[in-house]
ROLOLO-367139 format. One line per field, with one value per atom (N, C-alpha, C, O): residue number from 1; residue in three letters; atom name; x, y, z. Coordinates in nm, 3 decimals. Each point is the difference from the previous one (the first is absolute). Example, Ala and Ser with C-alpha at 12.3 -4.5 7.8 and 13.67 -1.06 7.14 Angstrom:
BEGIN
n (1  1  1  1  2  2  2  2);
res (ALA  ALA  ALA  ALA  SER  SER  SER  SER);
atom (N  CA  C  O  N  CA  C  O);
px (1.319  -0.089  0.090  0.104  -0.139  0.082  -0.077  0.051);
py (-0.569  0.119  0.120  -0.002  0.107  0.119  0.109  0.111);
pz (0.780  0.000  0.000  0.066  -0.138  0.006  0.073  0.017);
***
This chain:
BEGIN
n (1  1  1  1  2  2  2  2  3  3  3  3  4  4  4  4  5  5  5  5  6  6  6  6  7  7  7  7  8  8  8  8  9  9  9  9  10  10  10  10  11  11  11  11  12  12  12  12  13  13  13  13  14  14  14  14  15  15  15  15  16  16  16  16  17  17  17  17  18  18  18  18  19  19  19  19  20  20  20  20  21  21  21  21  22  22  22  22  23  23  23  23  24  24  24  24  25  25  25  25  26  26  26  26  27  27  27  27  28  28  28  28  29  29  29  29  30  30  30  30  31  31  31  31  32  32  32  32  33  33  33  33  34  34  34  34  35  35  35  35  36  36  36  36  37  37  37  37  38  38  38  38  39  39  39  39  40  40  40  40  41  41  41  41  42  42  42  42  43  43  43  43  44  44  44  44  45  45  45  45  46  46  46  46  47  47  47  47  48  48  48  48  49  49  49  49  50  50  50  50  51  51  51  51  52  52  52  52  53  53  53  53  54  54  54  54  55  55  55  55  56  56  56  56  57  57  57  57  58  58  58  58  59  59  59  59  60  60  60  60  61  61  61  61  62  62  62  62  63  63  63  63  64  64  64  64  65  65  65  65  66  66  66  66  67  67  67  67  68  68  68  68  69  69  69  69  70  70  70  70  71  71  71  71  72  72  72  72  73  73  73  73  74  74  74  74  75  75  75  75  76  76  76  76  77  77  77  77  78  78  78  78  79  79  79  79  80  80  80  80  81  81  81  81  82  82  82  82  83  83  83  83  84  84  84  84  85  85  85  85  86  86  86  86  87  87  87  87  88  88  88  88  89  89  89  89  90  90  90  90  91  91  91  91  92  92  92  92  93  93  93  93  94  94  94  94  95  95  95  95  96  96  96  96  97  97  97  97  98  98  98  98  99  99  99  99  100  100  100  100  101  101  101  101  102  102  102  102  103  103  103  103  104  104  104  104  105  105  105  105  106  106  106  106  107  107  107  107  108  108  108  108  109  109  109  109  110  110  110  110  111  111  111  111  112  112  112  112  113  113  113  113  114  114  114  114  115  115  115  115  116  116  116  116  117  117  117  117  118  118  118  118  119  119  119  119  120  120  120  120  121  121  121  121  122  122  122  122  123  123  123  123  124  124  124  124  125  125  125  125  126  126  126  126  127  127  127  127  128  128  128  128  129  129  129  129  130  130  130  130  131  131  131  131  132  132  132  132  133  133  133  133  134  134  134  134  135  135  135  135  136  136  136  136  137  137  137  137  138  138  138  138  139  139  139  139  140  140  140  140  141  141  141  141  142  142  142  142  143  143  143  143  144  144  144  144  145  145  145  145  146  146  146  146  147  147  147  147  148  148  148  148  149  149  149  149  150  150  150  150  151  151  151  151  152  152  152  152  153  153  153  153  154  154  154  154  155  155  155  155  156  156  156  156  157  157  157  157  158  158  158  158  159  159  159  159  160  160  160  160  161  161  161  161  162  162  162  162  163  163  163  163  164  164  164  164  165  165  165  165  166  166  166  166);
res (MET  MET  MET  MET  ARG  ARG  ARG  ARG  GLU  GLU  GLU  GLU  ASP  ASP  ASP  ASP  ALA  ALA  ALA  ALA  ILE  ILE  ILE  ILE  SER  SER  SER  SER  ARG  ARG  ARG  ARG  ARG  ARG  ARG  ARG  GLU  GLU  GLU  GLU  LEU  LEU  LEU  LEU  PHE  PHE  PHE  PHE  PHE  PHE  PHE  PHE  GLY  GLY  GLY  GLY  ARG  ARG  ARG  ARG  PRO  PRO  PRO  PRO  VAL  VAL  VAL  VAL  ALA  ALA  ALA  ALA  ARG  ARG  ARG  ARG  LYS  LYS  LYS  LYS  ALA  ALA  ALA  ALA  GLY  GLY  GLY  GLY  ILE  ILE  ILE  ILE  CYS  CYS  CYS  CYS  PRO  PRO  PRO  PRO  PRO  PRO  PRO  PRO  GLY  GLY  GLY  GLY  ALA  ALA  ALA  ALA  THR  THR  THR  THR  PRO  PRO  PRO  PRO  GLU  GLU  GLU  GLU  SER  SER  SER  SER  LEU  LEU  LEU  LEU  VAL  VAL  VAL  VAL  ALA  ALA  ALA  ALA  CYS  CYS  CYS  CYS  THR  THR  THR  THR  GLY  GLY  GLY  GLY  CYS  CYS  CYS  CYS  GLY  GLY  GLY  GLY  LEU  LEU  LEU  LEU  CYS  CYS  CYS  CYS  ALA  ALA  ALA  ALA  GLU  GLU  GLU  GLU  ARG  ARG  ARG  ARG  CYS  CYS  CYS  CYS  PRO  PRO  PRO  PRO  SER  SER  SER  SER  GLY  GLY  GLY  GLY  ILE  ILE  ILE  ILE  ILE  ILE  ILE  ILE  ASP  ASP  ASP  ASP  LEU  LEU  LEU  LEU  ALA  ALA  ALA  ALA  GLY  GLY  GLY  GLY  GLY  GLY  GLY  GLY  VAL  VAL  VAL  VAL  PRO  PRO  PRO  PRO  SER  SER  SER  SER  ILE  ILE  ILE  ILE  ASP  ASP  ASP  ASP  PHE  PHE  PHE  PHE  SER  SER  SER  SER  ARG  ARG  ARG  ARG  GLY  GLY  GLY  GLY  GLU  GLU  GLU  GLU  CYS  CYS  CYS  CYS  THR  THR  THR  THR  PHE  PHE  PHE  PHE  CYS  CYS  CYS  CYS  GLY  GLY  GLY  GLY  GLU  GLU  GLU  GLU  CYS  CYS  CYS  CYS  ALA  ALA  ALA  ALA  ALA  ALA  ALA  ALA  ALA  ALA  ALA  ALA  CYS  CYS  CYS  CYS  PRO  PRO  PRO  PRO  ALA  ALA  ALA  ALA  PRO  PRO  PRO  PRO  VAL  VAL  VAL  VAL  PHE  PHE  PHE  PHE  VAL  VAL  VAL  VAL  GLU  GLU  GLU  GLU  LYS  LYS  LYS  LYS  GLY  GLY  GLY  GLY  ALA  ALA  ALA  ALA  ALA  ALA  ALA  ALA  ARG  ARG  ARG  ARG  PHE  PHE  PHE  PHE  PRO  PRO  PRO  PRO  HIS  HIS  HIS  HIS  VAL  VAL  VAL  VAL  ALA  ALA  ALA  ALA  SER  SER  SER  SER  VAL  VAL  VAL  VAL  ASP  ASP  ASP  ASP  ASP  ASP  ASP  ASP  ALA  ALA  ALA  ALA  CYS  CYS  CYS  CYS  LEU  LEU  LEU  LEU  ALA  ALA  ALA  ALA  ARG  ARG  ARG  ARG  ARG  ARG  ARG  ARG  ASN  ASN  ASN  ASN  VAL  VAL  VAL  VAL  ALA  ALA  ALA  ALA  CYS  CYS  CYS  CYS  GLN  GLN  GLN  GLN  SER  SER  SER  SER  CYS  CYS  CYS  CYS  GLY  GLY  GLY  GLY  GLU  GLU  GLU  GLU  CYS  CYS  CYS  CYS  CYS  CYS  CYS  CYS  PRO  PRO  PRO  PRO  VAL  VAL  VAL  VAL  GLN  GLN  GLN  GLN  ALA  ALA  ALA  ALA  ILE  ILE  ILE  ILE  ARG  ARG  ARG  ARG  PHE  PHE  PHE  PHE  ARG  ARG  ARG  ARG  PRO  PRO  PRO  PRO  ARG  ARG  ARG  ARG  ILE  ILE  ILE  ILE  GLY  GLY  GLY  GLY  GLY  GLY  GLY  GLY  ALA  ALA  ALA  ALA  PHE  PHE  PHE  PHE  LEU  LEU  LEU  LEU  PRO  PRO  PRO  PRO  GLU  GLU  GLU  GLU  LEU  LEU  LEU  LEU  ASN  ASN  ASN  ASN  GLU  GLU  GLU  GLU  ALA  ALA  ALA  ALA  LEU  LEU  LEU  LEU  CYS  CYS  CYS  CYS  SER  SER  SER  SER  GLY  GLY  GLY  GLY  CYS  CYS  CYS  CYS  GLY  GLY  GLY  GLY  ALA  ALA  ALA  ALA  CYS  CYS  CYS  CYS  LEU  LEU  LEU  LEU  GLY  GLY  GLY  GLY  VAL  VAL  VAL  VAL  CYS  CYS  CYS  CYS  PRO  PRO  PRO  PRO  VAL  VAL  VAL  VAL  GLY  GLY  GLY  GLY  ALA  ALA  ALA  ALA  ILE  ILE  ILE  ILE  GLY  GLY  GLY  GLY  LEU  LEU  LEU  LEU  HIS  HIS  HIS  HIS  ALA  ALA  ALA  ALA  ARG  ARG  ARG  ARG  GLU  GLU  GLU  GLU  LEU  LEU  LEU  LEU  GLN  GLN  GLN  GLN  VAL  VAL  VAL  VAL  ALA  ALA  ALA  ALA  ASP  ASP  ASP  ASP  ALA  ALA  ALA  ALA);
atom (N  CA  C  O  N  CA  C  O  N  CA  C  O  N  CA  C  O  N  CA  C  O  N  CA  C  O  N  CA  C  O  N  CA  C  O  N  CA  C  O  N  CA  C  O  N  CA  C  O  N  CA  C  O  N  CA  C  O  N  CA  C  O  N  CA  C  O  N  CA  C  O  N  CA  C  O  N  CA  C  O  N  CA  C  O  N  CA  C  O  N  CA  C  O  N  CA  C  O  N  CA  C  O  N  CA  C  O  N  CA  C  O  N  CA  C  O  N  CA  C  O  N  CA  C  O  N  CA  C  O  N  CA  C  O  N  CA  C  O  N  CA  C  O  N  CA  C  O  N  CA  C  O  N  CA  C  O  N  CA  C  O  N  CA  C  O  N  CA  C  O  N  CA  C  O  N  CA  C  O  N  CA  C  O  N  CA  C  O  N  CA  C  O  N  CA  C  O  N  CA  C  O  N  CA  C  O  N  CA  C  O  N  CA  C  O  N  CA  C  O  N  CA  C  O  N  CA  C  O  N  CA  C  O  N  CA  C  O  N  CA  C  O  N  CA  C  O  N  CA  C  O  N  CA  C  O  N  CA  C  O  N  CA  C  O  N  CA  C  O  N  CA  C  O  N  CA  C  O  N  CA  C  O  N  CA  C  O  N  CA  C  O  N  CA  C  O  N  CA  C  O  N  CA  C  O  N  CA  C  O  N  CA  C  O  N  CA  C  O  N  CA  C  O  N  CA  C  O  N  CA  C  O  N  CA  C  O  N  CA  C  O  N  CA  C  O  N  CA  C  O  N  CA  C  O  N  CA  C  O  N  CA  C  O  N  CA  C  O  N  CA  C  O  N  CA  C  O  N  CA  C  O  N  CA  C  O  N  CA  C  O  N  CA  C  O  N  CA  C  O  N  CA  C  O  N  CA  C  O  N  CA  C  O  N  CA  C  O  N  CA  C  O  N  CA  C  O  N  CA  C  O  N  CA  C  O  N  CA  C  O  N  CA  C  O  N  CA  C  O  N  CA  C  O  N  CA  C  O  N  CA  C  O  N  CA  C  O  N  CA  C  O  N  CA  C  O  N  CA  C  O  N  CA  C  O  N  CA  C  O  N  CA  C  O  N  CA  C  O  N  CA  C  O  N  CA  C  O  N  CA  C  O  N  CA  C  O  N  CA  C  O  N  CA  C  O  N  CA  C  O  N  CA  C  O  N  CA  C  O  N  CA  C  O  N  CA  C  O  N  CA  C  O  N  CA  C  O  N  CA  C  O  N  CA  C  O  N  CA  C  O  N  CA  C  O  N  CA  C  O  N  CA  C  O  N  CA  C  O  N  CA  C  O  N  CA  C  O  N  CA  C  O  N  CA  C  O  N  CA  C  O  N  CA  C  O  N  CA  C  O  N  CA  C  O  N  CA  C  O  N  CA  C  O  N  CA  C  O  N  CA  C  O  N  CA  C  O  N  CA  C  O  N  CA  C  O  N  CA  C  O  N  CA  C  O  N  CA  C  O  N  CA  C  O  N  CA  C  O  N  CA  C  O  N  CA  C  O  N  CA  C  O  N  CA  C  O  N  CA  C  O  N  CA  C  O  N  CA  C  O  N  CA  C  O  N  CA  C  O  N  CA  C  O  N  CA  C  O  N  CA  C  O  N  CA  C  O  N  CA  C  O  N  CA  C  O);
px (-1.149  -0.020  -0.006  -0.048  0.094  0.026  -0.144  0.014  -0.115  -0.101  0.019  -0.055  0.162  0.034  -0.160  -0.065  0.055  -0.141  0.094  0.103  -0.146  0.035  -0.113  -0.110  0.183  -0.054  -0.099  0.027  -0.109  -0.113  0.131  0.014  0.082  0.059  0.065  -0.018  0.088  0.081  -0.108  0.027  -0.160  -0.053  -0.018  0.020  -0.082  -0.053  0.129  -0.035  0.173  0.137  0.023  0.043  -0.048  0.042  0.170  0.066  -0.011  0.138  -0.017  -0.092  0.224  -0.023  0.021  0.026  -0.032  0.045  0.125  -0.029  0.181  0.083  -0.074  -0.050  0.095  -0.047  0.095  0.106  -0.104  0.159  -0.032  -0.109  0.241  0.006  0.032  0.067  -0.132  0.009  0.064  0.089  -0.082  0.109  0.047  -0.090  0.218  0.048  0.079  0.097  -0.148  0.040  0.170  0.085  -0.079  0.141  0.098  -0.025  0.140  0.096  -0.048  0.103  -0.165  -0.062  0.013  0.022  -0.047  0.032  -0.082  -0.064  0.057  -0.116  0.063  -0.052  0.198  0.051  0.012  0.010  -0.009  -0.011  -0.103  -0.001  -0.133  -0.126  -0.021  -0.108  0.238  -0.023  -0.005  -0.052  0.101  0.033  -0.124  -0.015  -0.090  -0.106  -0.103  -0.108  0.109  -0.123  -0.119  -0.065  0.003  -0.106  -0.067  -0.122  0.187  -0.063  -0.047  -0.049  0.067  -0.105  0.076  -0.047  0.183  0.034  0.042  0.005  0.029  0.048  -0.074  0.034  -0.221  -0.070  -0.087  -0.088  0.127  -0.083  0.102  -0.051  0.151  0.085  0.029  0.075  -0.122  -0.004  -0.089  -0.122  0.210  -0.076  -0.073  -0.117  0.142  -0.035  -0.170  -0.102  0.135  -0.101  -0.009  -0.109  0.221  -0.027  0.103  0.051  -0.033  0.035  -0.106  -0.053  0.043  -0.091  0.041  0.077  -0.122  0.025  -0.082  -0.122  0.210  -0.111  0.103  0.122  -0.177  0.065  0.031  0.037  -0.057  0.101  0.147  0.084  -0.087  0.151  -0.039  -0.106  0.175  0.003  0.012  0.096  -0.182  -0.071  -0.014  -0.097  0.167  -0.056  -0.089  0.017  -0.098  -0.152  0.014  -0.027  0.068  0.024  -0.122  -0.006  -0.067  -0.169  -0.039  -0.115  0.162  -0.014  0.111  -0.037  0.135  0.063  0.147  0.007  0.105  0.096  0.112  -0.018  0.129  0.082  0.120  0.068  -0.085  0.119  0.120  0.062  -0.018  0.166  -0.038  0.078  -0.169  0.066  0.023  0.015  0.003  0.065  -0.072  0.047  -0.154  -0.114  -0.010  0.012  -0.035  -0.019  0.098  -0.018  0.118  0.126  0.049  0.064  -0.065  0.044  -0.127  0.007  -0.138  -0.070  -0.005  -0.032  0.073  0.017  0.141  0.120  -0.214  0.119  0.086  0.095  -0.145  0.040  0.119  -0.031  0.132  0.114  -0.052  0.043  -0.124  -0.107  0.055  0.028  -0.007  0.055  0.214  0.083  -0.097  0.162  0.048  0.098  -0.158  0.086  -0.058  -0.120  0.239  -0.094  0.042  0.101  -0.180  -0.030  -0.008  0.053  -0.152  -0.005  -0.093  -0.113  0.174  -0.057  -0.080  -0.104  0.131  -0.097  -0.032  0.055  -0.145  -0.083  0.145  0.098  -0.151  0.068  -0.069  0.053  -0.174  -0.077  0.007  0.076  -0.164  0.064  -0.163  -0.065  0.007  -0.173  0.039  0.107  -0.226  0.001  -0.133  -0.105  0.145  -0.176  -0.002  0.096  -0.231  -0.079  -0.025  0.023  -0.092  -0.071  -0.121  -0.045  -0.034  -0.094  -0.011  -0.094  0.188  -0.001  -0.025  0.040  -0.122  -0.043  0.055  -0.062  0.183  0.075  0.008  -0.041  0.069  0.049  -0.098  0.020  -0.160  -0.114  -0.058  -0.107  0.206  -0.021  -0.114  -0.047  0.006  0.014  0.057  0.092  -0.093  0.086  -0.011  -0.104  0.185  0.011  0.137  0.058  -0.001  0.131  -0.019  0.068  -0.144  -0.006  0.112  0.045  -0.007  0.102  0.157  0.067  -0.053  0.122  -0.032  0.085  -0.209  -0.030  -0.005  -0.017  0.048  0.000  0.110  -0.014  0.133  0.059  0.156  0.096  -0.068  0.066  0.168  0.078  -0.056  0.127  0.012  0.118  -0.208  -0.016  0.053  0.064  -0.083  0.012  -0.031  0.062  -0.217  -0.100  0.008  -0.024  0.082  -0.027  -0.107  -0.076  0.103  -0.124  0.059  0.008  0.030  0.053  -0.123  -0.103  0.165  -0.112  0.028  0.082  -0.262  0.026  -0.117  -0.111  0.161  -0.131  -0.088  -0.004  -0.115  -0.116  -0.069  -0.082  0.086  -0.028  0.068  0.111  -0.133  0.008  0.143  0.056  0.025  0.091  0.030  -0.091  0.199  0.043  0.068  0.082  -0.134  0.070  0.135  0.014  0.092  0.114  0.045  -0.010  0.063  0.043  0.159  0.073  -0.021  0.200  -0.055  -0.063  0.138  -0.029  0.122  0.020  0.059  0.174  -0.061  0.066  -0.224  -0.065  -0.063  0.018  -0.070  -0.162  0.047  0.075  -0.133  -0.004  -0.084  -0.035  -0.052  -0.123  -0.078  -0.085  0.080  -0.114  -0.164  -0.101  0.097  -0.152  -0.113  -0.114  0.225  -0.107  -0.084  -0.118  0.189  -0.043  -0.147  -0.072  0.057  -0.075  -0.162  -0.102  0.142  -0.187  -0.050  -0.117  0.209  -0.053  -0.045  -0.066  0.120  -0.055  -0.174  -0.055  0.014  -0.161  -0.016  -0.109  0.186  -0.016  0.060  -0.025  0.140  0.063  0.081  0.016  0.037  0.115  0.152  0.107  -0.121  0.184  -0.036  -0.101  0.230  0.041  0.113  0.075  -0.054  0.157  0.066  -0.063  0.228  0.034  0.152  0.072  -0.021  0.124  0.124  0.007  0.074  0.114  0.094  0.037  -0.018  0.110  0.138  0.061  -0.011  0.175  0.098  0.035  0.036  0.117  0.124  0.062  -0.021  0.110  0.121  -0.001  0.116  0.107  0.112  0.027  0.028  0.074  0.115  0.062  0.006  0.065  0.143  0.096);
py (-1.617  0.155  0.063  -0.056  0.192  0.096  0.114  0.039  0.000  0.124  0.142  0.026  0.057  0.108  0.116  0.003  0.077  0.100  0.098  0.041  -0.004  0.126  0.136  -0.009  0.125  0.107  0.045  -0.069  0.138  0.028  0.048  -0.060  0.179  0.027  -0.121  -0.049  -0.017  -0.105  -0.087  -0.010  -0.050  -0.030  0.062  -0.047  0.211  0.062  0.044  0.052  -0.051  0.049  -0.146  -0.002  -0.116  -0.145  0.010  -0.079  0.138  -0.015  0.029  0.067  -0.142  0.040  0.114  0.071  -0.019  0.120  -0.040  -0.072  0.125  -0.071  0.075  0.102  -0.242  0.005  0.025  -0.034  0.098  0.046  -0.136  -0.036  -0.036  -0.120  0.032  0.095  -0.200  0.012  -0.056  -0.065  0.051  -0.063  -0.094  -0.083  0.029  -0.126  -0.088  0.027  -0.133  -0.144  0.039  0.075  -0.154  0.031  -0.049  -0.104  0.154  -0.048  0.073  -0.009  0.049  0.062  0.142  0.062  -0.030  0.158  0.014  -0.087  0.258  0.031  -0.028  -0.047  0.092  -0.053  -0.160  -0.040  -0.037  -0.157  -0.025  -0.097  0.149  -0.042  0.036  -0.021  0.092  -0.056  -0.147  -0.031  -0.008  -0.159  -0.064  -0.098  0.135  -0.070  -0.089  0.057  -0.142  -0.054  -0.019  -0.073  0.154  -0.020  -0.136  -0.016  -0.052  -0.142  -0.042  -0.109  0.189  -0.032  -0.086  -0.014  -0.061  -0.110  0.056  -0.068  0.175  0.093  0.017  0.009  0.009  0.011  -0.124  0.009  -0.094  -0.118  -0.082  -0.089  0.116  -0.052  0.074  -0.043  0.150  0.110  -0.087  -0.009  -0.064  -0.035  0.092  -0.038  0.205  0.085  0.052  0.062  -0.108  0.047  0.154  0.050  0.036  0.155  0.043  0.111  -0.235  0.051  0.006  -0.095  0.179  0.053  0.048  0.094  -0.148  0.067  0.122  0.013  0.067  0.162  0.039  0.002  0.025  0.012  -0.131  0.006  -0.101  -0.091  -0.033  -0.084  0.183  -0.029  -0.063  0.024  -0.069  -0.046  0.114  0.072  -0.027  0.111  -0.039  -0.074  0.101  -0.029  0.101  0.121  -0.187  0.080  -0.059  -0.119  0.197  -0.023  0.010  -0.015  0.036  -0.018  -0.176  -0.025  -0.042  -0.144  -0.011  -0.093  0.135  -0.101  0.050  0.051  -0.082  0.040  -0.110  -0.114  0.195  -0.125  -0.072  0.043  -0.130  -0.078  -0.057  -0.097  0.184  -0.033  -0.167  -0.071  0.011  -0.153  0.021  -0.119  0.185  -0.045  -0.066  -0.010  -0.027  -0.110  0.069  -0.065  0.204  0.020  0.062  0.054  -0.066  0.013  -0.158  0.003  -0.098  -0.157  -0.038  -0.112  0.191  -0.029  0.048  -0.056  0.185  0.082  -0.050  -0.002  -0.045  -0.078  0.129  -0.019  0.160  0.096  0.128  0.047  -0.012  0.043  0.119  0.102  -0.092  0.127  0.010  0.110  -0.224  0.039  -0.022  -0.088  0.231  0.026  -0.038  -0.075  0.121  -0.016  -0.119  -0.015  -0.096  -0.114  -0.003  0.055  -0.117  0.062  0.099  0.046  0.008  0.155  0.012  -0.043  0.088  0.021  0.103  -0.011  0.105  0.122  0.073  -0.036  0.159  0.073  0.113  0.023  0.025  0.156  0.122  0.108  -0.147  0.123  -0.048  -0.094  0.158  0.014  0.025  0.094  -0.198  0.093  0.135  0.032  0.055  0.087  0.086  0.054  -0.064  0.089  0.096  0.062  0.023  0.122  0.018  -0.077  0.212  0.074  -0.093  -0.021  -0.051  -0.042  -0.155  -0.077  0.051  -0.095  0.000  0.094  -0.215  0.020  0.043  0.059  -0.106  0.020  0.153  0.070  -0.030  0.159  0.098  0.120  -0.191  0.076  -0.042  0.032  -0.113  -0.011  -0.140  -0.010  -0.100  -0.106  -0.063  -0.006  -0.073  -0.186  -0.071  -0.065  0.042  -0.118  0.027  0.107  -0.279  0.002  -0.150  -0.094  0.074  -0.077  -0.024  -0.113  0.208  0.046  -0.103  -0.074  0.114  -0.004  -0.188  -0.088  0.069  -0.125  -0.162  -0.121  0.216  -0.098  0.029  -0.047  0.131  0.028  -0.116  0.044  -0.164  -0.074  0.041  -0.071  0.173  0.003  0.102  0.032  0.038  0.131  0.103  0.051  -0.006  0.115  0.105  0.106  -0.154  0.124  -0.079  -0.113  0.271  -0.002  0.112  0.072  -0.088  0.085  0.072  -0.035  0.144  0.087  0.059  0.048  -0.075  0.043  0.194  0.086  -0.111  0.156  0.030  -0.053  0.140  0.057  0.035  0.078  -0.114  0.066  -0.039  0.085  -0.184  -0.032  -0.120  -0.008  -0.091  -0.118  0.016  0.097  -0.228  -0.001  0.082  0.035  -0.021  0.098  -0.106  -0.063  0.035  -0.047  0.000  0.061  -0.133  0.066  -0.141  -0.122  0.206  -0.048  -0.056  0.099  -0.181  -0.040  -0.066  -0.100  0.241  -0.041  -0.088  -0.050  0.030  -0.117  -0.119  -0.103  0.091  -0.151  -0.017  -0.105  0.178  -0.025  -0.050  0.066  -0.204  -0.039  0.016  -0.099  0.202  0.036  -0.103  0.018  -0.138  -0.148  0.086  -0.069  0.174  0.002  -0.043  0.014  -0.063  -0.100  0.104  -0.020  0.134  0.105  0.090  0.073  -0.097  0.050  -0.024  0.060  -0.174  -0.072  0.027  0.037  -0.053  -0.032  0.176  0.031  0.033  0.160  0.054  0.031  -0.039  0.018  0.134  0.018  0.060  0.153  0.066  0.116  -0.230  0.001  0.118  0.075  -0.055  0.103  -0.065  0.061  -0.139  -0.057  -0.007  -0.042  0.103  -0.010  -0.020  -0.046  0.068  -0.062  0.142  0.097  -0.114  0.063  -0.010  -0.055  0.113  -0.064  0.014  0.088  -0.205  0.008  0.127  0.037  0.005  0.099  -0.024  -0.056  0.080  -0.048  0.051  0.114  -0.200  0.131  -0.003  -0.102  0.239  -0.017  0.018  0.061  -0.087  -0.068  0.133  0.062  -0.038  0.125  -0.020  -0.097  0.197  0.027  0.055  0.038);
pz (-1.593  -0.073  0.102  0.099  -0.091  0.059  -0.063  -0.116  0.176  -0.004  0.103  0.107  -0.191  0.070  -0.055  -0.105  0.238  -0.026  -0.074  0.052  -0.181  -0.102  0.050  0.054  -0.094  0.022  -0.113  -0.098  0.074  -0.081  -0.112  -0.107  0.149  -0.140  -0.017  -0.111  0.187  -0.086  -0.120  -0.120  0.192  -0.074  -0.175  -0.112  0.183  -0.159  -0.074  -0.106  0.118  -0.072  -0.025  -0.115  0.158  -0.009  0.037  -0.068  0.134  0.058  0.127  0.047  0.036  0.158  0.014  -0.096  0.240  0.043  0.111  0.096  -0.114  0.052  0.188  0.047  -0.004  0.169  0.058  -0.053  0.173  0.099  0.076  0.044  -0.040  0.080  0.165  0.038  0.054  0.112  0.101  -0.054  0.154  0.058  -0.038  -0.015  -0.020  -0.078  0.072  0.071  -0.094  0.104  0.064  -0.050  0.173  0.018  -0.074  -0.061  0.051  -0.106  -0.155  -0.067  0.016  -0.119  0.039  0.104  -0.249  -0.018  -0.083  -0.059  0.041  -0.129  -0.129  -0.101  0.126  -0.157  -0.002  -0.116  0.187  -0.039  -0.027  -0.076  0.108  -0.028  -0.131  -0.056  -0.019  -0.141  -0.097  -0.107  0.168  -0.018  0.011  -0.072  0.156  0.029  -0.049  -0.017  -0.003  -0.100  0.015  -0.074  0.202  0.033  0.038  -0.001  0.026  0.029  0.143  0.028  0.039  0.135  0.092  0.113  -0.150  0.120  0.100  0.102  -0.099  0.142  0.069  0.118  -0.166  0.064  0.074  0.086  -0.132  -0.019  0.125  0.068  -0.053  0.107  0.103  0.087  -0.083  0.134  0.090  -0.010  0.114  0.159  0.034  0.011  0.022  0.075  -0.140  0.029  -0.140  -0.118  0.002  -0.026  0.059  -0.030  -0.130  -0.013  -0.084  -0.146  -0.121  -0.057  0.042  -0.100  -0.156  -0.020  -0.056  -0.171  -0.007  0.004  -0.014  -0.033  -0.132  0.015  -0.124  -0.094  -0.099  -0.117  0.181  -0.055  0.066  -0.032  0.140  0.055  0.201  0.058  -0.021  0.131  0.082  -0.028  0.142  0.082  0.112  0.019  0.075  0.157  0.075  0.015  0.021  0.072  0.130  0.018  0.076  0.127  0.086  0.123  -0.188  0.076  -0.003  0.037  -0.061  0.000  0.112  0.071  -0.030  0.132  -0.078  -0.112  0.204  -0.007  -0.084  -0.042  0.039  -0.105  0.121  0.093  -0.139  0.120  -0.073  0.044  -0.200  -0.031  -0.011  0.064  -0.125  0.002  -0.119  -0.031  -0.083  -0.102  -0.123  -0.113  0.152  -0.106  -0.097  -0.104  0.086  -0.158  -0.079  -0.109  0.169  -0.057  -0.027  -0.105  0.141  -0.055  -0.082  -0.051  0.024  -0.099  -0.133  -0.105  0.133  -0.145  -0.081  0.029  -0.164  -0.095  -0.069  -0.076  0.119  -0.107  0.077  0.109  -0.163  0.116  0.048  -0.053  0.138  0.082  0.124  0.046  0.023  0.183  -0.060  -0.023  0.025  0.020  0.115  0.000  0.125  0.111  0.055  0.022  0.004  0.065  0.138  0.042  0.021  0.169  0.050  0.101  -0.200  0.060  0.177  0.025  0.034  0.146  0.009  0.065  -0.114  0.017  -0.096  -0.105  0.091  -0.114  -0.007  0.072  -0.194  0.007  0.078  0.025  0.005  0.117  0.121  0.022  0.093  0.116  0.043  -0.046  0.148  0.082  0.045  0.051  -0.084  0.102  0.107  -0.037  0.136  0.076  -0.004  0.047  -0.120  0.037  0.097  0.093  -0.084  0.141  -0.018  0.113  -0.215  0.024  0.086  -0.022  0.104  0.055  0.128  0.069  -0.008  0.099  0.162  0.088  -0.089  0.118  -0.030  0.092  -0.162  0.004  0.003  -0.018  0.049  0.010  0.140  0.051  -0.005  0.162  0.029  0.113  -0.229  0.032  0.015  -0.082  0.170  0.006  -0.104  0.004  -0.129  -0.084  -0.033  -0.021  0.020  -0.044  -0.088  0.041  -0.142  -0.077  -0.116  -0.017  -0.053  -0.071  0.041  -0.071  0.221  0.075  0.026  -0.016  0.054  0.028  -0.128  0.020  -0.163  -0.051  -0.108  -0.113  0.149  -0.041  -0.025  0.063  -0.135  0.016  0.033  0.064  -0.110  0.055  0.096  0.017  0.058  0.102  -0.004  0.092  -0.200  -0.054  0.038  0.016  0.008  0.084  0.152  0.043  0.024  0.161  0.031  -0.066  0.177  0.121  0.121  0.117  -0.178  0.142  0.071  -0.047  0.235  0.045  0.006  -0.030  0.110  -0.017  0.143  0.007  0.087  0.063  -0.025  -0.094  0.162  -0.070  -0.107  -0.038  -0.025  -0.131  -0.056  0.051  -0.137  -0.108  -0.001  0.052  -0.133  -0.007  -0.156  -0.074  0.051  -0.137  -0.041  0.066  -0.230  -0.088  -0.071  -0.106  0.166  -0.076  -0.114  0.016  -0.131  -0.118  0.012  -0.009  0.021  -0.064  -0.142  -0.036  -0.036  -0.175  -0.020  -0.111  0.208  -0.040  0.039  -0.016  0.084  0.048  -0.148  -0.061  0.022  -0.053  -0.144  -0.071  0.033  -0.137  -0.043  -0.065  0.060  -0.080  -0.013  -0.087  0.150  -0.057  0.029  0.018  -0.017  0.018  0.158  0.044  -0.018  0.130  0.082  0.028  0.008  0.062  -0.067  0.069  -0.193  -0.102  -0.006  -0.034  0.083  -0.030  0.133  0.009  0.128  0.118  0.067  0.099  -0.180  0.086  -0.036  -0.106  0.232  -0.019  -0.076  -0.054  0.045  -0.042  -0.115  -0.033  -0.054  -0.114  0.011  -0.097  0.211  0.084  -0.086  -0.006  -0.027  -0.062  -0.158  -0.056  0.001  -0.148  -0.015  0.087  -0.168  -0.084  -0.056  -0.043  0.057  -0.092  -0.021  0.084  -0.204  -0.014  0.142  0.087  -0.107  0.095  -0.040  -0.111  0.213  -0.030  -0.023  0.091  -0.175  -0.043  0.041  -0.030  0.118  0.024  -0.056  -0.029  0.010  -0.057  0.040  0.107  -0.146  0.068  -0.011  -0.104  0.240  -0.045  -0.041  0.045  -0.156  -0.085  0.077  -0.067);
***
């Protein structure tokens, strides 16, 4: 049995307030999460422990670790939530902001060292720390770099869609 925390508003009015879905597990979409029964099997089977039920639907929490795209969540789900089988990337990519230690002349390469696809590389510069460069084409959005950044300078943004020339 699942006990989700409810707000005071939900308690007094006796109805749940609509919650915004977080980051969907790989292969799931916000539209497909409508079919989710909230059983929690995906969260139980996730070897990284990054899936949590938020508002009764699965959501990824990258502060707990990274997604390895193992597919255990999709295999455990009895509902048609995971529409893309064998998903190997998220619809978002990482981004490094100006709070980055390397951009403030402090030697740090923790995000590049933990990136499983080497999407974050460091460009040398004279008289300062190496600067991070992110290759969005390589980035899978797995979240490995988010938890290791000592100053929280890495965020996520939507992947830019390429428009075909007509």
